[in-house]
C-alpha positions in Angstrom: -68.9 4.9 -24.6 -66.4 7.4 -23.1 -68.3 10.1 -21.3 -66.9 13.5 -20.2 -68.9 15.1 -17.4 -68.9 18.6 -15.9 -71.4 21.0 -14.2 -71.7 24.4 -12.6 -72.6 23.2 -9.1 -69.2 21.7 -8.2 -67.5 18.4 -8.2 -69.2 17.0 -5.1 -72.7 18.0 -6.1 -75.2 15.1 -5.9 -76.6 15.8 -9.4 -73.5 15.0 -11.2 -72.9 11.9 -9.1 -76.4 10.6 -9.8 -75.8 10.7 -13.5 -72.2 9.6 -13.4 -73.1 6.5 -11.4 -76.0 5.7 -13.7 -73.7 5.9 -16.7 -70.9 3.9 -15.0 -73.5 1.2 -14.0 -74.4 0.9 -17.7 -70.8 0.0 -18.5 -69.6 3.4 -19.7 -66.3 5.0 -18.8 -66.9 8.4 -17.1 -64.4 11.2 -16.5 -65.5 14.1 -14.4 -63.8 17.5 -14.8 -65.9 19.9 -12.7 -65.5 23.2 -10.8 -64.0 22.9 -7.3 -66.9 25.1 -6.0 -70.3 26.4 -6.9 -70.2 28.4 -10.2 -73.8 28.9 -11.2 -74.9 31.6 -13.6 -71.4 32.4 -14.9 -72.6 31.7 -18.4 -69.8 31.1 -20.9 -67.0 32.9 -19.0 -63.5 31.5 -19.5 -60.4 32.2 -17.4 -57.7 34.4 -19.0 -56.2 36.2 -16.0 -54.8 33.4 -13.9 -53.5 29.8 -14.3 -55.9 26.9 -14.4 -55.3 24.0 -12.1 -56.6 20.4 -12.4 -56.7 18.4 -9.2 -57.3 14.6 -9.1 -59.7 13.3 -6.4 -58.3 10.1 -5.1 -61.1 9.8 -2.5 -63.3 8.5 -5.4 -60.8 5.9 -6.7 -63.1 3.1 -5.6 -65.9 4.3 -7.9 -66.1 1.8 -10.7 -65.6 3.3 -14.2 -65.4 6.9 -12.8 -62.3 9.1 -12.7 -62.6 12.5 -11.0 -60.9 15.8 -11.3 -61.8 19.3 -10.2 -60.5 22.7 -11.5 -60.4 26.2 -10.2 -61.9 27.3 -13.5 -65.4 28.0 -14.7 -67.7 25.3 -16.2 -66.6 26.3 -19.7 -63.0 26.0 -18.6 -63.7 22.6 -17.3 -65.3 21.5 -20.6 -62.2 22.8 -22.4 -59.8 21.1 -20.1 -61.6 17.9 -20.4 -62.0 17.8 -24.1 -58.5 19.0 -24.9 -56.3 17.6 -22.1 -57.8 15.3 -19.5 -60.1 13.1 -21.6 -59.4 13.7 -25.3 -61.4 11.4 -27.5 -64.5 11.5 -25.4 -67.6 10.4 -27.3 -70.0 12.8 -25.6 -69.9 15.6 -23.0 -72.7 15.8 -20.4 -73.1 18.9 -18.2 -75.3 18.4 -15.1 -77.5 17.3 -13.5 -78.1 20.9 -12.5 -80.1 21.4 -9.3 -82.7 23.7 -10.9 -84.2 24.5 -14.3 -82.4 25.8 -17.4 -85.4 26.9 -19.5 -86.0 29.6 -22.0 -83.7 32.7 -21.7 -82.2 31.3 -18.5 -80.0 29.2 -20.8 -78.1 32.4 -21.7 -76.9 32.8 -18.1 -76.5 29.1 -17.3 -73.0 27.7 -16.6 -74.5 24.2 -17.1 -75.6 25.0 -20.7 -72.4 27.0 -21.4 -70.2 24.0 -20.6 -72.2 21.8 -23.0 -72.0 24.6 -25.6 -68.2 24.7 -25.1 -68.0 21.0 -25.7 -70.1 21.3 -28.9 -67.8 24.2 -30.1 -64.9 21.9 -29.6 -66.5 19.2 -31.8 -68.0 16.9 -29.2 -71.7 16.0 -29.1 -72.9 17.6 -25.9 -75.9 17.4 -23.5 -77.0 19.8 -20.7 -79.2 18.2 -18.1 -81.2 20.1 -15.5 -84.0 19.6 -13.0 -87.2 21.4 -14.0 -87.8 22.6 -10.5 -85.6 23.9 -7.7 -85.1 22.0 -4.4 -83.7 18.6 -3.5 -85.8 16.2 -5.6 -85.3 12.7 -6.9 -82.6 12.6 -9.6 -83.8 9.1 -10.7 -85.7 10.1 -13.7 -83.2 12.7 -14.9 -80.3 10.3 -14.6 -82.0 7.3 -16.2 -83.5 9.4 -19.1 -80.3 11.3 -19.8 -78.1 8.1 -19.8 -80.4 6.5 -22.3 -80.5 9.7 -24.4 -76.7 10.0 -24.4 -76.4 6.5 -25.8 -78.7 7.5 -28.7 -76.9 10.7 -29.3 -73.6 8.9 -29.5 -74.4 8.4 -33.2 -72.0 9.1 -36.1 -74.9 10.1 -38.2 -75.5 13.2 -36.0 -73.2 16.2 -36.6 -70.4 16.4 -34.1 -71.2 20.0 -33.0 -74.7 19.2 -31.7 -76.1 20.6 -28.4 -79.1 19.3 -26.5 -80.8 20.9 -23.5 -82.7 18.6 -21.2 -85.0 19.5 -18.3 -86.5 16.7 -16.3 -89.1 16.6 -13.5 -87.6 16.0 -10.0 -89.2 12.6 -9.6 -88.3 8.9 -9.7 -88.1 7.0 -13.0 -91.3 5.2 -12.0 -93.2 8.5 -12.4 -92.1 9.1 -16.0 -94.9 10.6 -18.2 -93.0 10.9 -21.5 -90.9 13.6 -23.3 -91.4 16.3 -25.9 -89.0 17.8 -28.4 -89.3 21.5 -27.7 -88.1 25.0 -28.5 -86.9 27.6 -25.9 -89.8 29.4 -24.2 -89.9 32.7 -22.4 -89.0 33.2 -18.8 -90.2 36.5 -17.1 -89.1 37.7 -13.7 -90.2 40.6 -11.5 -88.1 42.6 -9.0 -84.9 41.5 -10.7 -82.7 44.2 -9.0 -83.4 45.0 -5.3 -81.9 48.0 -3.7 -81.1 47.6 0.0 -79.3 49.6 2.7 -76.6 48.1 5.0 -76.4 48.9 8.8 -74.1 51.8 8.1 -76.6 53.4 5.7 -74.8 52.6 2.5 -76.9 51.3 -0.4 -76.2 47.9 -2.0 -77.9 45.8 -4.7 -79.0 42.2 -4.9 -79.7 40.5 -8.2 -82.7 38.2 -7.6 -86.1 38.0 -9.1 -89.4 36.2 -8.8 -90.4 34.0 -11.7 -93.7 35.1 -13.4 -95.2 31.9 -14.7 -97.0 32.8 -17.9 -98.8 30.3 -20.0 -96.5 29.4 -22.9 -97.0 27.8 -26.3 -97.3 24.0 -26.2 -94.2 23.4 -28.1 -91.9 25.2 -25.6 -89.7 23.8 -22.9 -91.8 25.7 -20.3 -95.0 24.0 -21.3 -93.5 20.6 -21.5 -92.1 20.7 -18.0 -95.2 22.2 -16.6 -97.1 19.2 -18.0 -94.7 16.9 -16.1 -92.8 15.8 -19.3 -89.1 15.8 -20.0 -88.1 18.6 -22.4 -85.4 18.1 -25.0 -84.4 21.2 -26.9 -81.9 21.0 -29.7 -79.8 24.2 -29.7 -77.6 26.1 -32.1 -74.5 28.2 -31.5 -75.4 30.4 -34.4 -77.3 33.5 -33.0 -78.0 35.0 -36.5 -81.6 36.2 -36.9 -82.0 34.8 -40.5 -85.6 36.0 -40.8 -84.6 39.6 -40.0 -81.5 39.3 -42.2 -83.6 38.4 -45.1 -86.3 41.0 -44.7 -84.4 44.0 -43.3 -83.6 46.9 -45.7 -80.9 49.4 -44.6 -79.5 52.2 -46.7 -75.8 52.8 -46.6 -75.2 54.7 -43.3 -72.1 56.4 -44.9 -74.0 57.7 -47.9 
């Protein structure tokens, strides 16, 4: 299997390397095309106002079955560069392992999920992988589970434009409790925008926020990860609200 990998935490981040080495150790050819620096929460931004550069990383040339490049672009840029230029013909694109969760509405802001979405839009089955909790945890379970899942998703019976969002507990593979196929839940935050004053008396703002952990329905990604399970959420690029489209009645605004 030819695997294209990217992320939003940067080419040297330990998460992407844990999964790349796991895949390479299972005999798969891995090509990494990742941002040269941290690009978290850039969502699906693409670069239109400056040239994109691709830099090979020869310091990793001794890594078996792994070829490494970085780019000055966003995660979505990296996915596009990988699919269309650096590693055309890749069987699957994997974005991650992200160092924190991408659950519920957080997926809208996530560079990790957006890179996988870009891969799916370009016709490659794509997988976004994240840790369900922040902090330096053990990537063992996330890497082992995701490598095995990627092998299953490399299936011609699945549509090419499929997107899967995985969140795994930050523990070793020996602590695996199972997985659940989920839907996106709800993530609520308090104090999202903080106003502060600098030493010269000028106001500035900091986008932050404290997660409010509500109890969510059992079939959501939030509930699955709270129970210590791996969450797998199949996602669509189609944002149409079909229920509302079917039920909504609007008279002609121009009448």
